[in-house]
C-alpha positions in Angstrom: 0.0 0.0 0.0 2.8 2.4 0.8 4.1 2.3 -2.7 1.3 4.7 -3.6 3.0 7.4 -1.6 6.6 6.8 -2.9 8.1 10.0 -4.2 11.5 8.7 -5.0 14.1 6.0 -4.5 17.7 6.0 -3.3 19.9 3.2 -4.5 22.6 1.8 -2.3 23.2 2.3 1.4 21.4 5.0 3.3 24.4 6.5 5.1 24.5 9.3 7.7 20.8 10.2 7.2 19.9 10.8 10.8 16.1 11.4 11.1 15.2 14.9 12.2 13.5 13.6 15.3 16.9 12.2 16.4 18.9 15.3 15.7 19.5 15.2 11.9 19.7 18.5 10.1 18.6 18.8 6.5 19.6 21.7 4.2 17.4 23.4 1.7 18.7 23.2 -1.8 21.3 25.8 -2.6 22.6 26.1 0.9 26.3 25.5 1.7 27.1 21.8 2.1 29.3 21.1 5.1 29.2 18.2 7.5 29.4 19.4 11.0 30.8 17.5 14.0 30.8 18.9 17.4 34.3 18.5 18.9 33.8 20.9 21.8 35.1 19.8 25.2 32.9 22.2 26.9 31.3 20.8 30.1 27.9 21.8 28.8 28.3 19.5 25.7 25.7 16.9 25.5 27.9 14.0 26.6 24.8 12.0 27.5 23.6 11.7 23.9 25.6 8.4 23.7 26.1 7.0 20.2 23.8 9.4 18.4 26.4 12.1 18.3 28.8 10.3 16.0 26.5 10.2 13.1 24.6 13.5 13.4 25.5 15.6 10.4 24.1 18.1 7.9 22.7 16.1 5.0 21.7 17.3 1.5 18.8 16.0 -0.5 20.2 17.7 -3.6 22.2 15.3 -5.7 23.8 17.9 -8.0 26.8 19.2 -6.0 29.7 18.1 -8.1 32.1 20.5 -6.4 31.8 18.5 -3.2 33.2 15.4 -4.7 36.7 16.8 -4.6 36.6 16.9 -0.8 38.5 14.2 1.1 36.7 11.4 2.9 34.8 12.4 6.0 36.3 10.7 9.1 33.8 10.3 12.0 35.6 9.2 15.1 33.0 8.6 17.8 34.4 9.4 21.2 32.3 9.0 24.2 33.5 11.3 26.9 32.6 11.3 30.6 31.7 14.5 32.4 34.5 16.9 33.2 36.7 15.6 35.9 36.5 12.0 34.9 39.6 10.6 33.2 37.7 8.3 30.9 37.0 8.1 27.2 36.0 5.2 25.0 36.3 5.4 21.2 33.9 2.8 19.7 33.9 3.3 16.0 35.9 5.2 13.4 34.2 5.6 10.0 35.4 7.0 6.7 32.6 8.1 4.4 33.4 8.9 0.8 30.9 11.7 0.0 28.8 10.9 -3.0 25.8 12.7 -4.4 25.0 10.4 -7.2 22.6 8.1 -5.3 22.8 5.4 -8.0 26.3 4.6 -6.6 26.5 3.2 -3.1 28.7 5.4 -0.8 31.9 3.9 0.5 31.9 3.5 4.2 34.8 1.9 6.1 34.5 1.4 9.8 36.7 -0.2 12.4 36.5 -0.8 16.1 39.1 1.0 18.1 40.7 -0.2 21.2 38.9 0.5 24.4 40.8 2.7 26.8 38.9 3.6 29.8 40.3 4.3 33.2 38.4 3.0 36.2 36.9 5.6 38.3 34.6 5.9 41.3 31.9 8.5 40.3 31.3 11.1 43.0 28.7 13.1 41.1 25.2 12.2 39.8 26.4 13.1 36.3 29.4 10.8 36.6 27.3 7.9 37.8 24.6 8.3 35.2 27.3 8.4 32.5 29.0 5.2 33.8 25.7 3.3 34.0 24.7 4.3 30.4 28.2 3.5 29.1 28.1 0.0 30.7 24.9 -0.8 28.8 26.4 0.4 25.5 29.6 -1.5 26.0 27.7 -4.7 26.8 25.5 -4.4 23.7 28.5 -3.7 21.4 30.3 -6.7 22.8 27.3 -9.1 22.6 26.0 -8.3 19.1 27.3 -8.4 15.5 29.7 -5.6 14.6 28.2 -2.2 13.6 30.5 -1.9 10.6 28.8 -1.3 7.2 29.6 -4.7 5.7 28.2 -6.7 8.7 25.0 -4.6 8.9 24.5 -4.8 5.1 24.7 -8.6 5.5 22.0 -8.6 8.3 19.8 -6.3 6.2 20.1 -8.4 3.1 19.2 -11.6 4.9 16.3 -9.8 6.5 15.0 -8.7 3.1 15.4 -12.2 1.7 13.4 -13.6 4.7 10.7 -11.0 4.1 10.4 -12.0 0.5 10.1 -15.7 1.5 7.4 -14.7 4.0 5.4 -13.0 1.2 6.0 -15.9 -1.2 4.9 -18.5 1.3 1.7 -16.7 2.2 2.4 -15.7 5.8 0.5 -12.4 5.2 -2.7 -14.3 4.3 -5.1 -14.2 7.2 -6.9 -17.3 8.3 -10.4 -16.0 9.1 -11.4 -19.3 10.6 -9.1 -18.5 13.5 -10.9 -15.2 14.0 -14.2 -17.2 13.9 -12.9 -19.1 16.9 -11.9 -15.8 18.6 -15.4 -14.5 18.1 -16.9 -17.6 19.8 -14.6 -17.0 22.8 -15.6 -13.4 23.1 -19.3 -14.2 22.8 -19.1 -16.8 25.6 -17.3 -14.3 27.9 -19.8 -11.5 27.1 -22.8 -13.9 27.6 -21.5 -14.9 31.0 -21.1 -11.3 32.0 -24.7 -10.5 31.1 -26.0 -13.7 32.7 -24.2 -13.0 36.0 -25.4 -9.4 35.9 -29.0 -10.5 35.5 -28.5 -13.0 38.4 -27.1 -10.1 40.5 -23.8 -11.8 40.9 -22.1 -8.4 40.4 -18.5 -9.3 41.2 -18.6 -12.4 39.0 -20.2 -10.4 36.2 -17.4 -7.8 36.5 -14.8 -10.6 36.3 -16.2 -11.9 33.0 -16.4 -8.4 31.6 -12.8 -7.8 32.5 -11.8 -11.0 30.8 -13.8 -10.0 27.7 -11.9 -6.7 27.5 -8.6 -8.5 28.0 -9.3 -11.0 25.2 -10.9 -8.7 22.6 -8.2 -6.1 22.8 -5.8 -8.6 21.1 -7.9 -8.3 17.9 -7.9 -4.5 18.3 -4.1 -4.8 18.2 -4.2 -6.8 15.1 -6.6 -4.3 13.4 -4.3 -1.4 14.4 -1.5 -3.1 12.5 -3.9 -3.8 9.6 -3.1 -7.4 10.1 -6.7 -8.7 9.6 -7.9 -7.7 6.1 -4.9 -5.4 5.2 -7.4 -2.8 4.3 -7.1 0.5 6.1 -10.8 1.4 6.3 -12.0 -2.1 7.2 -9.3 -2.8 9.8 -9.7 0.7 11.3 -13.4 0.3 11.7 -12.8 -3.1 13.4 -10.3 -1.5 15.7 -12.5 1.5 16.6 -15.5 -0.8 17.3 -13.4 -3.0 19.7 -11.1 -0.3 21.2 -13.3 2.8 21.4 -16.9 1.4 21.5 -16.4 -1.9 23.4 -13.4 -0.9 25.7 -13.4 2.9 25.9 -9.8 3.1 24.6 -8.7 5.2 21.6 -7.4 3.2 18.7 -5.9 6.4 17.3 -3.9 7.1 20.5 -2.7 3.5 20.5 -1.6 3.6 16.8 0.1 7.0 17.3 2.3 5.8 20.2 2.6 2.2 19.1 4.0 3.0 15.7 6.7 5.1 17.3 7.4 2.3 19.7 7.9 -0.1 16.7 10.2 2.3 14.9 12.6 3.2 17.8 12.0 0.4 20.3 13.3 1.0 23.9 14.9 4.3 23.2 14.4 6.4 26.4 14.0 9.7 24.6 11.7 8.4 21.8 9.8 5.3 22.8 6.6 6.4 24.7 6.0 2.8 25.9 8.9 2.9 28.3 8.4 6.6 29.5 6.8 6.0 32.9 8.8 8.3 35.2 8.3 9.0 38.1 6.7 5.6 38.8 9.0 3.4 36.8 12.4 3.6 35.1 13.9 0.9 32.9 17.1 2.8 32.0 19.6 5.0 33.9 19.1 7.5 31.1 15.9 8.6 32.8 18.0 9.9 35.8 19.0 12.9 33.7 15.4 14.1 33.1 14.8 12.8 29.6 12.8 14.9 27.2 10.2 12.8 25.3 10.2 13.6 21.6 6.8 11.9 21.3 5.0 13.8 24.1 7.2 16.9 23.8 7.5 16.8 27.6 10.4 16.6 29.9 10.2 13.8 32.5 12.0 15.6 35.4 13.8 13.3 37.8 13.0 14.5 41.3 12.9 13.4 44.9 9.6 11.5 44.3 11.2 9.5 41.5 14.1 8.7 43.8 11.6 7.1 46.2 9.1 5.5 43.7 11.8 3.9 41.5 13.7 2.6 44.5 10.7 0.4 45.3 9.5 -0.2 41.7 10.0 -3.9 41.7 7.4 -4.1 44.5 4.9 -1.6 43.0 5.1 -3.1 39.5 2.1 -5.6 39.9 -0.1 -3.3 42.0 0.3 -0.5 39.4 -0.5 -3.0 36.6 -3.7 -3.8 38.5 -4.9 -0.2 37.9 -3.1 0.6 34.6 -6.4 0.6 32.6 -7.4 3.9 34.3 -4.3 5.5 32.9 -5.2 4.3 29.4 -8.6 6.1 29.6 -6.8 9.4 30.4 -4.2 9.0 27.6 -7.0 8.1 25.1 -9.0 11.3 25.9 -5.9 13.5 26.0 -5.0 12.2 22.5 -8.5 12.6 21.0 -8.8 16.2 22.4 -5.3 17.2 21.1 -4.2 18.4 17.7 -2.1 15.2 17.5 -5.3 13.2 16.6 -6.3 15.5 13.8 -6.0 13.5 10.5 -6.2 14.8 7.0 -7.2 13.4 3.7 -8.7 9.9 3.6 -8.2 9.4 7.3 -10.0 12.6 8.4 -13.1 10.6 9.4 -11.3 8.6 12.1 -11.3 11.2 14.9 -15.1 12.0 15.0 -15.9 8.3 14.7 -13.6 7.5 17.6 -15.1 10.3 19.8 -18.6 8.9 19.0 -17.4 5.4 19.9 -15.9 6.6 23.2 -19.0 8.5 24.1 -21.2 5.5 23.4 -18.9 3.4 25.6 -19.2 5.7 28.6 -23.0 6.0 28.1 -23.3 2.2 28.1 -20.8 1.4 30.8 -21.2 4.5 33.1 -24.9 5.1 32.8 -26.7 2.0 31.6 -24.5 -0.5 33.5 -23.1 1.1 36.6 -25.9 3.6 37.3 -29.0 1.8 36.2 -28.1 -1.9 36.7 -26.1 -1.9 40.0 -28.1 -0.7 43.0 -25.6 0.7 45.5 -22.4 2.8 45.4 -20.4 0.1 47.3 -21.3 -2.5 44.6 -20.6 0.0 41.8 -17.1 0.7 43.1 -16.5 -3.0 43.6 -17.7 -3.7 40.0 -15.3 -1.1 38.5 -12.3 -2.4 40.5 -12.9 -6.1 39.8 -13.6 -5.5 36.1 -10.5 -3.3 35.6 -8.2 -5.4 37.8 -9.2 -8.5 35.7 -7.4 -6.9 32.7 -4.1 -6.8 34.6 -2.6 -9.7 32.7 -2.8 -7.7 29.5 -0.8 -4.9 31.0 1.8 -7.3 32.2 2.0 -8.9 28.7 2.4 -5.5 27.1 5.4 -4.6 29.3 6.9 -8.1 29.5 8.7 -8.2 26.2 10.6 -4.9 26.5 11.0 -3.7 30.0 13.8 -6.2 30.7 15.6 -5.6 27.4 18.5 -3.2 26.7 17.8 0.5 26.2 21.1 1.4 24.6 21.0 3.3 21.3 23.9 2.1 19.1 23.3 4.7 16.4 22.1 4.8 12.9 24.8 2.3 11.8 22.7 -0.5 13.4 20.2 -2.2 11.1 16.5 -2.3 11.8 16.3 -6.1 12.4 19.3 -6.1 14.8 17.8 -3.3 16.9 14.4 -5.1 17.1 16.1 -8.3 18.1 18.2 -6.6 20.7 15.4 -4.8 22.4 12.6 -7.5 22.4 12.1 -10.9 23.8 9.5 -13.7 23.2 7.6 -15.7 25.8 7.6 -19.4 25.4 4.2 -21.2 26.0 2.5 -24.3 24.7 0.3 -23.9 21.6 -2.9 -24.5 23.5 -2.2 -21.5 25.6 -1.8 -19.1 22.7 -5.2 -17.6 23.2 -4.2 -16.4 26.7 -1.3 -14.3 25.3 -3.1 -13.2 22.1 0.0 -13.2 20.0 1.9 -10.9 22.4 4.1 -13.9 23.2 5.7 -13.6 19.8 6.9 -10.0 20.1 10.3 -10.6 18.4 8.6 -12.0 15.3 5.9 -9.3 15.5 8.4 -6.5 15.7 10.2 -7.8 12.6 7.0 -8.3 10.6 4.2 -6.2 12.3 1.5 -6.9 9.7 1.8 -10.7 9.7 -1.5 -12.0 11.1 -1.0 -13.2 14.7 -2.2 -16.7 14.0 0.7 -17.2 11.6 3.4 -16.0 14.1 4.1 -19.4 15.7 4.9 -20.9 12.3 7.0 -17.8 11.4 8.9 -18.1 14.7 10.8 -21.0 13.3 12.1 -19.0 10.3 13.1 -16.1 12.5 15.1 -18.4 14.8 16.9 -19.6 11.7 17.6 -16.0 10.7 19.1 -15.3 14.1 21.4 -18.3 13.8 22.6 -17.2 10.4 23.3 -13.6 11.5 24.6 -14.3 15.0 22.0 -12.2 16.8 20.6 -13.7 20.0 17.0 -14.8 19.9 15.8 -14.1 23.4 12.9 -16.3 24.7 11.8 -17.1 28.2 8.9 -18.8 29.9 6.2 -16.7 31.4 7.5 -17.0 34.9 11.2 -16.5 33.9 10.1 -13.5 31.7 8.5 -11.9 34.8 11.7 -12.6 36.7 13.7 -10.8 34.0 11.5 -7.7 34.3 11.6 -7.7 38.1 15.4 -8.2 37.9 15.8 -5.2 35.6 13.5 -3.0 37.8 15.6 -4.1 40.8 18.8 -3.3 39.0 17.6 0.2 38.3 16.5 0.6 41.9 20.0 -0.2 43.1 21.3 2.4 40.6 18.9 4.9 42.1 20.3 4.2 45.5 23.8 4.9 44.2 22.6 8.1 42.6 21.2 9.2 45.9 24.5 8.5 47.6 26.3 10.6 45.0 23.8 13.4 45.7 24.3 13.1 49.4 28.1 13.1 49.0 27.9 16.3 47.0 25.7 17.9 49.5 28.0 16.9 52.4 31.3 17.8 50.8 30.3 20.7 48.5 31.8 18.7 45.6 30.4 19.8 42.3 32.0 17.1 40.1 33.0 19.8 37.7 36.8 20.0 38.1 
């Protein structure tokens, strides 16, 4: 479908084209062409930007600059420097890029790993500790994954493209509607039990079945949001709005807006809204430096409350997941009432339809169900809590595949499939339990091929595992219990880092040390 909107094609490797949202600067035609690298040693330099800094440059979209071809190769030496006062620097990659403006010819890129020279130090300032924690994650990811040099990443991308072609040829994108027929039967049974128990005045039992109905049916809304059912925008969007907005009171448009970004830049603290949960949770030490969300255009300030909340996050994780659905209501309405939800062209109809669906949901749930059908306030409150707590497994499933995974950004040199595999894990379960997870147990496969119908993901998992063996990228998969242990382990690890951060702050307060000398 996207070929309808193609305006051009670039042959060869896409080199040094950092997206604007990640700091790339793009010239207007006719402006001076000059790659810029910030070599300043000023203490105010953005040392915390990690690997993004080495490939941020001014890039031209004009291919007719013959005078530039006489320039020598551009050498990009990525040096990660600690805050002033720390005798530590690590050079990870040095790349030479032959400038070419004839896009029919692949640019020449030569990269090599440099030796690691890093003095051990004991951080005495918060900045120093944050830097060391971030750097440890980056070093581990560079060590444990295929090289970021152009040849290796081209190989990974080429194998991924061949796998994608095989998937298309073998019909993995074909939806088995019989499987959705089975889904509808399951949803109907749960909804019927909810109504039957409500009529029998078994209010808490009725609420439980309503919550299970919500939990199960949202899996199909997820499929529709990815256009993984009919592959038709209008049909799948209507299915998603009916389920998400009308049946569940959650905006499909909000979910698609944030979820698409999540798929593009998975587990990046500054860009992925799915892991931006400060001050309640933090899954990366990067959040300690008050990360600015490019999605929400909002700065998550790290403060004293975050010091306390994140310190105990491994204990508050499940209680918060019990009540997470209430937060989704707020996010849904904030999205629909903001300019972000304003669509143009053929998608302009989605916003008013969503608002109508959400209003219908609240009329049916809030007025017809809670107010008219349940006699007392005590029973009403109990009904709301039971029905919403029953959806808790869904919120655990949503976070399970990413919260325990690395958050390091290795730069634009890293290929799409390698990043997805680094930052995602699968959950192993027997086939007869697939309906419990609703396809979310195959997050690795899903992130590589988001529009493959979920009932084909188990078969596709075998091919993805073969791909990982061929490329040398680890395929991470855990059982449900072990996966939860991984998440709790990561939350506990960040909690310990917060304790160290607080000690650094206390040391500075006690000694007057600024860490800037």
